[in-house]
MMTF fields as JSON, N, C-alpha, C and O atoms, coordinates in Angstrom:
{
  "mmtfVersion": "1.0.0",
  "mmtfProducer": "UNKNOWN",
  "numBonds": 339,
  "numAtoms": 340,
  "numGroups": 85,
  "numChains": 1,
  "numModels": 1,
  "chainsPerModel": [1],
  "groupsPerChain": [85],
  "chainIdList": ["A"],
  "bondAtomList": [4, 2, 8, 6, 12, 10, 16, 14, 20, 18, 24, 22, 28, 26, 32, 30, 36, 34, 40, 38, 44, 42, 48, 46, 52, 50, 56, 54, 60, 58, 64, 62, 68, 66, 72, 70, 76, 74, 80, 78, 84, 82, 88, 86, 92, 90, 96, 94, 100, 98, 104, 102, 108, 106, 112, 110, 116, 114, 120, 118, 124, 122, 128, 126, 132, 130, 136, 134, 140, 138, 144, 142, 148, 146, 152, 150, 156, 154, 160, 158, 164, 162, 168, 166, 172, 170, 176, 174, 180, 178, 184, 182, 188, 186, 192, 190, 196, 194, 200, 198, 204, 202, 208, 206, 212, 210, 216, 214, 220, 218, 224, 222, 228, 226, 232, 230, 236, 234, 240, 238, 244, 242, 248, 246, 252, 250, 256, 254, 260, 258, 264, 262, 268, 266, 272, 270, 276, 274, 280, 278, 284, 282, 288, 286, 292, 290, 296, 294, 300, 298, 304, 302, 308, 306, 312, 310, 316, 314, 320, 318, 324, 322, 328, 326, 332, 330, 336, 334],
  "bondOrderList": [1, 1, 1, 1, 1, 1, 1, 1, 1, 1, 1, 1, 1, 1, 1, 1, 1, 1, 1, 1, 1, 1, 1, 1, 1, 1, 1, 1, 1, 1, 1, 1, 1, 1, 1, 1, 1, 1, 1, 1, 1, 1, 1, 1, 1, 1, 1, 1, 1, 1, 1, 1, 1, 1, 1, 1, 1, 1, 1, 1, 1, 1, 1, 1, 1, 1, 1, 1, 1, 1, 1, 1, 1, 1, 1, 1, 1, 1, 1, 1, 1, 1, 1, 1],
  "groupList": [{"groupName": "MET", "atomNameList": ["N", "CA", "C", "O"], "elementList": ["N", "C", "C", "O"], "formalChargeList": [0, 0, 0, 0], "bondAtomList": [1, 0, 2, 1, 3, 2], "bondOrderList": [1, 1, 2], "singleLetterCode": "M", "chemCompType": "L-PEPTIDE LINKING"}, {"groupName": "ASP", "atomNameList": ["N", "CA", "C", "O"], "elementList": ["N", "C", "C", "O"], "formalChargeList": [0, 0, 0, 0], "bondAtomList": [1, 0, 2, 1, 3, 2], "bondOrderList": [1, 1, 2], "singleLetterCode": "D", "chemCompType": "L-PEPTIDE LINKING"}, {"groupName": "VAL", "atomNameList": ["N", "CA", "C", "O"], "elementList": ["N", "C", "C", "O"], "formalChargeList": [0, 0, 0, 0], "bondAtomList": [1, 0, 2, 1, 3, 2], "bondOrderList": [1, 1, 2], "singleLetterCode": "V", "chemCompType": "L-PEPTIDE LINKING"}, {"groupName": "TYR", "atomNameList": ["N", "CA", "C", "O"], "elementList": ["N", "C", "C", "O"], "formalChargeList": [0, 0, 0, 0], "bondAtomList": [1, 0, 2, 1, 3, 2], "bondOrderList": [1, 1, 2], "singleLetterCode": "Y", "chemCompType": "L-PEPTIDE LINKING"}, {"groupName": "LYS", "atomNameList": ["N", "CA", "C", "O"], "elementList": ["N", "C", "C", "O"], "formalChargeList": [0, 0, 0, 0], "bondAtomList": [1, 0, 2, 1, 3, 2], "bondOrderList": [1, 1, 2], "singleLetterCode": "K", "chemCompType": "L-PEPTIDE LINKING"}, {"groupName": "LEU", "atomNameList": ["N", "CA", "C", "O"], "elementList": ["N", "C", "C", "O"], "formalChargeList": [0, 0, 0, 0], "bondAtomList": [1, 0, 2, 1, 3, 2], "bondOrderList": [1, 1, 2], "singleLetterCode": "L", "chemCompType": "L-PEPTIDE LINKING"}, {"groupName": "ASN", "atomNameList": ["N", "CA", "C", "O"], "elementList": ["N", "C", "C", "O"], "formalChargeList": [0, 0, 0, 0], "bondAtomList": [1, 0, 2, 1, 3, 2], "bondOrderList": [1, 1, 2], "singleLetterCode": "N", "chemCompType": "L-PEPTIDE LINKING"}, {"groupName": "THR", "atomNameList": ["N", "CA", "C", "O"], "elementList": ["N", "C", "C", "O"], "formalChargeList": [0, 0, 0, 0], "bondAtomList": [1, 0, 2, 1, 3, 2], "bondOrderList": [1, 1, 2], "singleLetterCode": "T", "chemCompType": "L-PEPTIDE LINKING"}, {"groupName": "ARG", "atomNameList": ["N", "CA", "C", "O"], "elementList": ["N", "C", "C", "O"], "formalChargeList": [0, 0, 0, 0], "bondAtomList": [1, 0, 2, 1, 3, 2], "bondOrderList": [1, 1, 2], "singleLetterCode": "R", "chemCompType": "L-PEPTIDE LINKING"}, {"groupName": "SER", "atomNameList": ["N", "CA", "C", "O"], "elementList": ["N", "C", "C", "O"], "formalChargeList": [0, 0, 0, 0], "bondAtomList": [1, 0, 2, 1, 3, 2], "bondOrderList": [1, 1, 2], "singleLetterCode": "S", "chemCompType": "L-PEPTIDE LINKING"}, {"groupName": "GLY", "atomNameList": ["N", "CA", "C", "O"], "elementList": ["N", "C", "C", "O"], "formalChargeList": [0, 0, 0, 0], "bondAtomList": [1, 0, 2, 1, 3, 2], "bondOrderList": [1, 1, 2], "singleLetterCode": "G", "chemCompType": "PEPTIDE LINKING"}, {"groupName": "ILE", "atomNameList": ["N", "CA", "C", "O"], "elementList": ["N", "C", "C", "O"], "formalChargeList": [0, 0, 0, 0], "bondAtomList": [1, 0, 2, 1, 3, 2], "bondOrderList": [1, 1, 2], "singleLetterCode": "I", "chemCompType": "L-PEPTIDE LINKING"}, {"groupName": "PRO", "atomNameList": ["N", "CA", "C", "O"], "elementList": ["N", "C", "C", "O"], "formalChargeList": [0, 0, 0, 0], "bondAtomList": [1, 0, 2, 1, 3, 2], "bondOrderList": [1, 1, 2], "singleLetterCode": "P", "chemCompType": "L-PEPTIDE LINKING"}, {"groupName": "HIS", "atomNameList": ["N", "CA", "C", "O"], "elementList": ["N", "C", "C", "O"], "formalChargeList": [0, 0, 0, 0], "bondAtomList": [1, 0, 2, 1, 3, 2], "bondOrderList": [1, 1, 2], "singleLetterCode": "H", "chemCompType": "L-PEPTIDE LINKING"}, {"groupName": "GLU", "atomNameList": ["N", "CA", "C", "O"], "elementList": ["N", "C", "C", "O"], "formalChargeList": [0, 0, 0, 0], "bondAtomList": [1, 0, 2, 1, 3, 2], "bondOrderList": [1, 1, 2], "singleLetterCode": "E", "chemCompType": "L-PEPTIDE LINKING"}, {"groupName": "GLN", "atomNameList": ["N", "CA", "C", "O"], "elementList": ["N", "C", "C", "O"], "formalChargeList": [0, 0, 0, 0], "bondAtomList": [1, 0, 2, 1, 3, 2], "bondOrderList": [1, 1, 2], "singleLetterCode": "Q", "chemCompType": "L-PEPTIDE LINKING"}, {"groupName": "ALA", "atomNameList": ["N", "CA", "C", "O"], "elementList": ["N", "C", "C", "O"], "formalChargeList": [0, 0, 0, 0], "bondAtomList": [1, 0, 2, 1, 3, 2], "bondOrderList": [1, 1, 2], "singleLetterCode": "A", "chemCompType": "L-PEPTIDE LINKING"}, {"groupName": "PHE", "atomNameList": ["N", "CA", "C", "O"], "elementList": ["N", "C", "C", "O"], "formalChargeList": [0, 0, 0, 0], "bondAtomList": [1, 0, 2, 1, 3, 2], "bondOrderList": [1, 1, 2], "singleLetterCode": "F", "chemCompType": "L-PEPTIDE LINKING"}, {"groupName": "TRP", "atomNameList": ["N", "CA", "C", "O"], "elementList": ["N", "C", "C", "O"], "formalChargeList": [0, 0, 0, 0], "bondAtomList": [1, 0, 2, 1, 3, 2], "bondOrderList": [1, 1, 2], "singleLetterCode": "W", "chemCompType": "L-PEPTIDE LINKING"}],
  "groupTypeList": [0, 1, 2, 3, 4, 5, 6, 7, 8, 2, 9, 4, 9, 10, 7, 11, 7, 5, 12, 3, 1, 5, 6, 5, 13, 1, 4, 14, 2, 4, 5, 11, 11, 5, 12, 5, 6, 4, 15, 4, 0, 4, 7, 14, 4, 6, 2, 15, 6, 16, 6, 1, 17, 11, 4, 4, 18, 9, 10, 16, 17, 4, 10, 0, 14, 6, 2, 7, 1, 14, 14, 5, 1, 6, 0, 4, 3, 14, 3, 5, 4, 14, 4, 3, 4],
  "groupIdList": [1, 2, 3, 4, 5, 6, 7, 8, 9, 10, 11, 12, 13, 14, 15, 16, 17, 18, 19, 20, 21, 22, 23, 24, 25, 26, 27, 28, 29, 30, 31, 32, 33, 34, 35, 36, 37, 38, 39, 40, 41, 42, 43, 44, 45, 46, 47, 48, 49, 50, 51, 52, 53, 54, 55, 56, 57, 58, 59, 60, 61, 62, 63, 64, 65, 66, 67, 68, 69, 70, 71, 72, 73, 74, 75, 76, 77, 78, 79, 80, 81, 82, 83, 84, 85],
  "secStructList": [7, 7, 7, 7, 7, 7, 7, 7, 7, 5, 7, 6, 6, 1, 7, 5, 7, 7, 1, 1, 7, 7, 1, 7, 6, 6, 7, 7, 7, 7, 7, 7, 7, 7, 7, 7, 7, 4, 4, 4, 1, 7, 7, 6, 6, 6, 7, 7, 7, 2, 2, 2, 2, 2, 2, 2, 6, 4, 4, 4, 1, 6, 6, 7, 1, 1, 7, 7, 2, 2, 2, 2, 2, 2, 2, 2, 2, 2, 2, 2, 2, 2, 2, 6, 7],
  "xCoordList": [-193.615, -192.474, -191.197, -190.605, -190.884, -189.601, -188.341, -188.101, -187.437, -186.012, -184.943, -184.786, -183.85, -183.197, -181.748, -181.582, -180.813, -179.518, -178.535, -178.471, -177.774, -177.131, -175.579, -175.551, -174.623, -173.382, -172.871, -172.315, -172.86, -172.359, -171.473, -171.155, -171.331, -170.12, -170.783, -171.328, -170.418, -170.899, -169.619, -168.427, -170.24, -169.021, -168.567, -169.108, -167.444, -166.846, -167.897, -168.003, -168.92, -169.924, -171.208, -172.151, -171.139, -172.298, -173.267, -174.162, -172.935, -174.076, -173.864, -172.779, -175.153, -175.303, -176.009, -177.24, -175.389, -176.058, -176.623, -175.914, -177.902, -178.188, -177.886, -178.321, -177.063, -176.591, -177.437, -176.959, -178.859, -179.767, -180.969, -181.092, -182.064, -183.308, -184.105, -184.658, -184.409, -185.456, -186.97, -187.812, -187.122, -188.231, -188.783, -189.882, -187.681, -188.012, -187.817, -187.432, -188.031, -188.138, -189.385, -190.456, -189.015, -189.911, -190.955, -192.168, -190.083, -190.912, -189.822, -188.597, -190.724, -189.789, -189.294, -190.002, -188.04, -187.443, -186.388, -185.816, -186.181, -185.742, -184.35, -184.201, -183.324, -181.966, -181.119, -181.039, -180.32, -179.542, -178.016, -177.656, -177.215, -176.167, -174.873, -174.488, -174.268, -173.073, -171.958, -171.825, -171.138, -169.669, -169.112, -169.212, -168.365, -167.474, -166.229, -165.498, -165.937, -164.712, -163.68, -163.811, -162.828, -161.923, -160.645, -160.089, -160.282, -159.483, -159.762, -158.848, -161.033, -161.756, -162.1, -162.887, -161.565, -161.884, -160.685, -159.512, -161.047, -159.797, -159.172, -159.668, -157.795, -156.84, -156.341, -156.762, -155.201, -154.51, -153.873, -153.864, -153.442, -152.646, -153.344, -152.709, -154.965, -155.893, -156.238, -156.46, -156.432, -156.762, -156.153, -154.937, -156.416, -155.868, -156.314, -157.437, -155.543, -156.036, -156.138, -155.726, -156.827, -157.274, -156.063, -156.26, -154.754, -153.772, -153.078, -152.46, -153.183, -152.869, -153.82, -153.56, -154.982, -155.714, -155.739, -156.058, -155.438, -155.107, -153.951, -154.037, -152.945, -151.423, -151.805, -151.318, -152.659, -152.789, -153.688, -153.498, -154.707, -155.438, -155.224, -156.096, -153.646, -153.401, -153.645, -153.755, -153.768, -154.314, -155.678, -155.98, -156.641, -157.701, -158.114, -159.25, -156.761, -156.843, -155.722, -155.088, -155.328, -154.066, -153.767, -154.52, -152.852, -152.746, -153.02, -152.523, -153.519, -154.151, -153.433, -153.956, -151.983, -151.373, -150.917, -150.773, -150.643, -150.199, -151.459, -151.397, -152.406, -153.339, -153.797, -154.061, -153.897, -154.265, -155.523, -156.28, -155.738, -157.052, -158.058, -159.272, -157.573, -158.41, -158.668, -159.62, -157.771, -157.994, -159.165, -160.155, -158.753, -159.723, -161.247, -162.206, -161.3, -162.639, -163.1, -164.257, -162.245, -162.875, -163.032, -163.697, -162.449, -163.062, -164.573, -165.422, -164.818, -165.859, -166.764, -167.785, -166.611, -167.53, -168.094, -169.249, -167.078, -167.351, -168.108, -169.005, -167.732, -168.676, -169.815, -170.689, -170.267, -171.46, -172.584, -173.815, -171.67, -172.086, -172.75, -173.966, -172.097, -172.404, -173.317, -174.306, -173.193, -174.572, -175.718, -176.724, -175.609, -177.134, -177.653, -178.625, -177.039, -177.07, -178.652, -179.229],
  "yCoordList": [14.193, 14.401, 13.478, 13.426, 12.806, 12.129, 12.713, 13.332, 12.578, 13.192, 12.482, 11.697, 12.527, 11.676, 12.589, 13.726, 11.773, 12.729, 11.468, 10.272, 12.306, 11.193, 12.044, 13.241, 11.359, 11.679, 11.399, 10.301, 12.094, 11.785, 13.348, 14.359, 12.825, 13.405, 14.315, 13.751, 16.222, 16.786, 16.396, 16.624, 15.726, 15.568, 16.92, 17.974, 16.839, 17.989, 18.549, 19.757, 17.96, 18.614, 19.279, 19.849, 19.151, 19.579, 18.486, 18.602, 17.417, 16.408, 15.761, 15.312, 15.655, 14.895, 13.638, 13.671, 12.512, 11.098, 10.727, 10.873, 10.234, 9.616, 8.048, 7.251, 7.648, 6.498, 5.397, 4.355, 5.511, 4.288, 5.013, 6.209, 4.152, 4.647, 5.157, 4.339, 6.53, 7.047, 7.336, 7.936, 6.983, 7.172, 8.325, 8.539, 9.422, 10.763, 11.184, 12.344, 10.365, 10.758, 11.735, 11.652, 12.603, 13.589, 14.159, 14.355, 14.276, 14.802, 16.36, 16.474, 17.184, 18.525, 18.291, 17.725, 18.706, 18.223, 19.484, 20.024, 19.863, 20.869, 20.422, 19.54, 20.89, 20.476, 21.335, 22.425, 21.255, 21.767, 21.201, 20.14, 22.144, 21.537, 22.142, 23.311, 20.972, 21.586, 20.706, 19.492, 21.636, 21.211, 20.525, 20.974, 19.182, 18.743, 19.133, 18.736, 20.05, 20.354, 19.369, 19.184, 18.803, 17.704, 18.106, 17.338, 19.501, 20.093, 20.459, 20.711, 20.497, 20.62, 19.494, 19.66, 18.238, 16.91, 16.594, 16.807, 16.121, 15.82, 14.906, 13.983, 15.324, 14.524, 14.024, 14.473, 12.844, 12.162, 13.494, 13.507, 14.397, 15.563, 16.495, 17.148, 16.682, 17.255, 16.707, 17.525, 15.403, 14.368, 14.665, 14.493, 14.938, 15.191, 13.853, 13.393, 13.313, 12.378, 13.304, 14.443, 12.357, 13.329, 13.974, 14.99, 13.349, 13.854, 14.983, 15.743, 15.146, 16.307, 17.385, 18.495, 16.998, 18.122, 18.733, 19.92, 18.088, 18.211, 19.327, 20.467, 18.821, 19.712, 20.728, 21.739, 21.0, 22.181, 23.31, 24.52, 22.435, 23.535, 23.389, 23.303, 23.339, 23.045, 24.018, 23.761, 25.243, 26.509, 26.176, 26.618, 25.26, 25.093, 24.013, 23.743, 23.095, 21.562, 21.623, 20.575, 22.661, 22.725, 21.637, 21.388, 20.935, 19.594, 18.487, 17.487, 18.308, 17.326, 16.684, 15.804, 17.147, 16.691, 15.271, 14.64, 14.578, 13.448, 12.366, 11.149, 13.114, 12.224, 11.079, 11.248, 9.838, 8.046, 8.296, 9.185, 7.109, 7.032, 6.441, 6.5, 5.919, 5.334, 6.188, 5.896, 7.529, 8.24, 9.13, 9.577, 9.268, 10.35, 9.831, 10.572, 8.405, 7.642, 8.108, 8.448, 8.074, 8.203, 8.953, 9.14, 10.241, 11.794, 11.981, 12.67, 11.515, 11.628, 10.889, 11.512, 9.661, 9.195, 9.771, 9.63, 10.501, 11.18, 12.344, 12.735, 12.933, 14.391, 14.038, 14.721, 12.8, 12.621, 11.904, 11.9, 11.36, 10.995, 12.104, 12.072, 13.049, 14.474, 15.147, 15.552, 15.407, 15.902, 15.466, 16.14, 13.984, 13.241, 12.899, 12.169, 13.391, 12.775, 12.789, 12.333],
  "zCoordList": [-67.044, -68.07, -67.81, -66.733, -68.88, -68.951, -69.131, -70.167, -68.164, -68.386, -68.438, -67.503, -69.559, -69.595, -69.508, -69.95, -68.837, -68.62, -69.346, -69.059, -70.451, -71.2, -71.582, -71.867, -71.532, -71.74, -72.912, -72.946, -74.036, -75.392, -75.752, -75.125, -77.116, -77.49, -79.125, -80.074, -78.946, -80.433, -81.486, -81.282, -82.698, -83.647, -84.209, -83.873, -85.169, -85.719, -86.394, -86.18, -87.327, -88.035, -87.048, -87.597, -85.667, -84.886, -84.438, -83.601, -85.136, -84.546, -83.503, -83.135, -82.834, -81.475, -81.441, -81.438, -81.413, -81.693, -80.363, -79.367, -80.249, -78.913, -78.797, -79.629, -77.641, -77.603, -77.815, -78.263, -77.503, -77.553, -77.841, -77.576, -78.503, -78.813, -77.947, -77.212, -77.753, -76.571, -77.117, -76.449, -78.019, -79.043, -78.852, -78.341, -79.445, -79.653, -80.841, -80.99, -81.936, -83.259, -83.391, -82.79, -84.25, -84.704, -83.503, -83.439, -82.809, -81.276, -80.749, -80.74, -80.434, -79.877, -78.574, -77.741, -78.291, -76.955, -76.6, -77.546, -75.481, -74.974, -74.724, -73.878, -75.323, -75.202, -74.472, -75.038, -73.225, -72.345, -72.318, -71.807, -72.978, -72.829, -71.985, -72.008, -71.188, -70.305, -70.696, -70.537, -71.276, -71.521, -70.473, -69.332, -70.775, -69.317, -69.539, -70.446, -68.565, -68.291, -67.689, -66.479, -68.216, -67.715, -66.788, -66.004, -67.043, -66.266, -64.874, -64.089, -64.54, -63.551, -62.756, -61.824, -63.019, -62.472, -61.462, -61.768, -60.353, -59.126, -59.923, -60.569, -59.794, -59.915, -58.623, -57.558, -58.725, -57.614, -56.825, -55.594, -57.451, -56.897, -56.078, -55.25, -56.249, -55.439, -54.427, -53.534, -54.062, -53.246, -51.847, -51.931, -50.941, -49.604, -48.794, -48.998, -47.993, -47.005, -45.408, -45.188, -44.467, -43.486, -42.677, -42.009, -42.746, -42.139, -42.616, -41.87, -44.132, -44.824, -44.92, -45.383, -44.443, -44.066, -42.919, -42.858, -41.94, -40.379, -40.472, -40.015, -41.097, -41.171, -41.79, -41.284, -42.928, -43.593, -42.5, -42.379, -41.785, -41.048, -39.805, -38.941, -39.586, -37.939, -37.099, -35.9, -37.552, -36.431, -35.811, -34.703, -36.65, -36.172, -35.662, -35.272, -35.661, -35.172, -34.27, -34.15, -33.584, -32.823, -32.083, -31.141, -32.286, -31.399, -32.122, -31.603, -32.955, -33.687, -34.703, -35.387, -34.898, -36.252, -36.001, -37.048, -34.861, -34.677, -34.295, -34.118, -34.25, -33.935, -34.798, -35.988, -34.158, -34.79, -35.127, -34.738, -36.169, -36.543, -35.419, -35.615, -34.34, -33.583, -32.495, -31.771, -32.159, -31.247, -31.845, -31.265, -33.231, -34.097, -33.943, -33.727, -34.094, -34.053, -32.397, -32.154, -31.547, -29.926, -29.698, -28.679, -30.619, -30.27, -31.087, -30.521, -32.089, -32.792, -31.833, -31.541, -31.262, -30.437, -29.256, -28.856, -28.681, -27.461, -27.703, -26.956, -28.804, -29.312, -29.528, -28.993, -30.421, -30.603, -29.292, -29.298, -28.284, -27.037, -26.54, -26.354, -26.313, -25.744, -26.446, -25.835, -27.83, -28.295, -28.11, -27.893, -28.206, -28.379, -26.717, -26.522, -25.817, -24.53, -24.457, -23.47]
}
């Protein structure tokens, strides 16, 4: 069974045009329509860096507000080293 995933647009008249020839002329197909909701896509405002995440969850990460990237990498290394002894 061949499966194709395409991003296309439904015209104002309700027509869907395939972007390239898939040899589907005069064949029965199953069509699933998933509208793209552009408002749910991440914007730059929704993206957090690691320090913002730590500040937001400071109760869970108490004392880690000023941890540098190098210190965080060392903590990860030590954790994994202990876990996989």
